[in-house]
N, C-alpha and C positions, 0 to 999 in steps of 0.2 A: 833348793825348793827342788821336784820333781816333775818331768815332762813325761808326757804319755797324751795319744791322741791315734785317730784312724785313719790311715792314709790308703785311701780307694783308688784302684789302678782301671780304668776306663778305655774304652777304645774299641773301633772297629776287630774285626778277624784278621786274624796274622801281620798283626804288626809288630808283637815280638812283645807282648804284655807277661808270657808267662817266662820266657828270656830273663826279662828287666830283673819281673820280682824274685826271682832266683838270687839274682845278682843282689841287689839291695838286700834281700834276710843272708846269703850266703850258703841256705840250703837246697836240696831239689827239691823243691815242695809243689810245682806246679809244670807238670807234661810240657813240655814245649817242642813242636815239631812243625815241618815246613807245610803241613795242609792246615786249611782253616779250623775253627771249630772245636778246636782240642781240649780246650776246658770250657766244661760243662756247669761247673759248679762253683760258689764265689770259697776261696780255698784261702783262708787267713796262714801270711807266715810273721813271727813274733821277731824280733829284735830288740836285744837286753842289754842295756848297760846300769851302771850302779845309777844314773842320773835320769834316767831316760826310757821308756818302753814304745817303742813305733808298734804299730799292729799294721801291717800293709794286707791287701785282699785283693787277690786275684780276682776278675770275673772273667764270664763268657763276654767272644765277641758279639758286639751290635749287630742284629741282622733283625732283617722283618722275617717274621715266622711264618712258617709254611706246617709245621706239626706243632703234638703238644708241651713235647719235648724243648725245641724251640723258644714257646711259649715261659717255658720255666726260667730258660739261659735269660731269656731280657727281663725278664723278672731279677733276677740277682744281680746282671747292668744296672737296672733303673733303682733300686734298691739302695743300691752303694753311693748311688747321687743325696741320697734322704739322712745318710748319717755318715758322713765323712767329714773330717778336721780338716783336713788338707785333702784335692783332687788331685792327683795323676790324668792327666787325659793323653794319652799313647796316640800319638801318629805315626807315618812314614814319610817317605821320600816324594813315595809313589802315589796315593792317594790326594785327593785335595779333598778340601775343607767343605764342598756341599754334599759331602758321601754323608747318607744319615743326617741329613738335616732337622727334621725333627729330635732325635736327640742331643745334637748341636744346641738346638734350641734351651734344651731342659738346661744344660751346663749351662749357657749364656744367664741362666736366672739366677745361679747362685750366688749366696753372698759368704763364702769361705775362700780362702787361697787356691788358686787353680794354677799346677803349672803345667805348661804344655809340651810334652818331650817330641818334638820330630825324632824319630829312631834310623838308622842304618843310613848314617850321613854321610859312611863311606863310599855308597851309591850315586853319588851325586858327585857336581860339582859346585863350586862356593858361588856363584851367579844364579841358578839352578837356585841352590839356597836362602841365597836373598833374598829371591822372588818369592819362594813360600812361606819364606816367616812374615812378609807382609802382607799376604791372602790372608794368614791366620788371624793376625794382628787386625785385620777389620773384622773376622768373625767373632773374636774372642779379645775385646780390646782390652780388660779386665787379666786375663790369662799371663804369667812369667814363661816366657817361650824359650826352651832353653833344645839344642843341637844335641843328641846323642849318638851312642852307638852301643846297644844294650849287649849285643855278644861281643865286643872287645873290653867294654868297660870304659870307654871315653866317654869326659865328663861325669859321668856316676859318681864321683868322690862330691862334684860342685850340689849334682840332685840331693847327695845325703845332707849335704851342710846346707841348704835351705827348705828341706824338710825339719831338721834340728832345730831353725832357727823360728819357724813357723808352728812348732808343736805348742800346743796351748799347756799349762800349769796340771800337775794332776796327778792323782795316784797310779800307781799300775793296774790296770785292766786285768792281766794273767796272771799267774803263779810266774816270777823271774827265771825259775828255770822250764817255763815253756815255749814248743818255738813255732804250735801249728795249736787250730783250733780241733782239727781231724784227729780219728782216731786213726790205730793201724791201719787196721781195716782198710778203710777208706785208699790209704797209699800205697796196699797192696793191688785193688783192682785197678786204680789209675796207672803200675806202671804196668802191668798185663794189657791193658787197654791201651799204652804209648806204644807198646811194641804192635800191637795188629794196627795200628796208625801206619807205622813203619813197614808192615809188611805182607798189605793187602794191598787194595786196588780201590779205587772207585767209588760206593756206593756203603759197600763191605764194611769199613770202619766205622760210619757213622747209624747203620743198623746193629750196631754191639752195645751192647753192656753187658761189665763185669760183676759177680754178687762174689762174695766172698763168705764161704759155707762152714769152713772149719778157719779156726787161728789157735792151734797149739801150742804153747811158746814155753819149754823149759829155758834153763840155764845159758843150753848150747844152742840151741836148734829148737826152730819153730816148723812145725808140718800146718800145711794151708791146702786147703781143698776150694778150689775157684771153680765158678759154673759162669761159661761164657754164651751170653744168651745172644739169638739172634733173629729176624724177623720169618725167613724163608727158611723149605728143608736145600732148597740149593745152596743158601747162605752157609750153611752147617756143614755142608759137600763141604765148598771151597775152604773152609777155617780148616777146617780137618786135614782135607789135601789128600792126595795120594797116597796109600797106604801110611795114614797118621804123619806126613813126614812137615806138614806145613805147619801142623800144633803142635809138635816135638820143639821145633825151632824159635818158636814164639813162646813155649813154657820153657827154654834151656837159656833165648835168653833173658828172659823174663827173671827165673831163679838168680842168675848170676847179677842181675843190676839189685833186686832184692837180698840178697847175701853182703851186698856194699852198704843196703840203706839199715839193713840193721844189724851187719855187724855180725851174723850167725849164720852158722849152718841152714840151710832150708830145704826141704822137703816140699814140692810142691805139686799136686795131682791136680790138671784138668780136665773137664768134661762141658759138652755143648749142647747145648738144649734150645729148642725154636720156641721163642712165644711169638705169637703173632700180633703184630702192629703194637708190639708195646710201647713205641713212641707218640702213638696216641690214645693211650690207657692212664685215665686218671689213678688208678688202682696200682697198676704198675708202673708209675713215674714215683708214687706217692710213697712204697715199696724201695725204689731204688734212692732214695732222699730227696726227689726234685721236688722243689717249694712252685704250686699251682697257684696259689693267692697272693 
C-alpha cells in the first residue's frame, strides 16, 4: 500500500524551520538565513520514494502582524494547521513555551500527530534540555518531543522514521518527479531576496520584494530580468550602492547560486524600482502572490 500525506512545519521566527525543511527534502527549497521573517510564503518540498510521498510545507514564522504583508504571512501559518496530516512544531533551546501562546493554543486543539522538535540542541547543556522538555510537555502533552539539530542533521533520521510511521495510506498527491509546488520564477526571486537579506542591514531587507519580469530558457542558458522593489527612494540608493557596487555584488552572488540551482548558464539583469508602501497594499501584495483572506 502506498503512503502519502502533508507534513506542515510551523513555529516562531528564526527557530530553524527552513534549514529543517531543506535537510528533510534534500533540496534547497527554502531560504535559510540568520535573520527573522526570512520565509514569507508557504513553500512545499516533496520527498518521493516508490512506496511513499511526503509533502513538506515550510511556513513563515508566527508573529503579531504590523503590516498587511505580515497578516498574509500569519495566514499561511494558520492555514497549515488546518490541512496537515502530521504537524512539525519547531522550537529551539532559547525560546520559552509561552511565546505566541495564542498560536500554541490552536496547536493544542489539533487532533493529528504532532512532533515537537526542539532545535539547536548543540547550544545547550543536558540539564537545561531536560527542563525545557518538561515545560513543553506541560504545554503540549499530546506531542511527541524530539531534540534535534537541523544544521548538523542530528536526530533527523529518527524524525523521518516517525513521519514515515505516521503517514496515512494514500495515493500520491503530485507526480513522482515533482519536488516542489512552486514555479522556477519563484525560486529565482527567493534566491535574489536571500542575498539581499544577507548583505543589507536594518529595515532594508524587509522593505524589499523581488519580481521576475522575464525568464527565457534555452537548452544551455537562462536569461532573467529581475526587478527589486523598495518602498522609499532612499532605499533604492542603498540597494544600488555607490557606483552600483552593492547591486552588482547581489547580482553576482545570486547568479552563482542560480547556476548551481538550474545547472545552466545564467544571464541576470537586475533593476530597482520604488513602490511606495507595497507592504500595506492589497493590490500589490496580491500581485506578489500573497494570500490576504
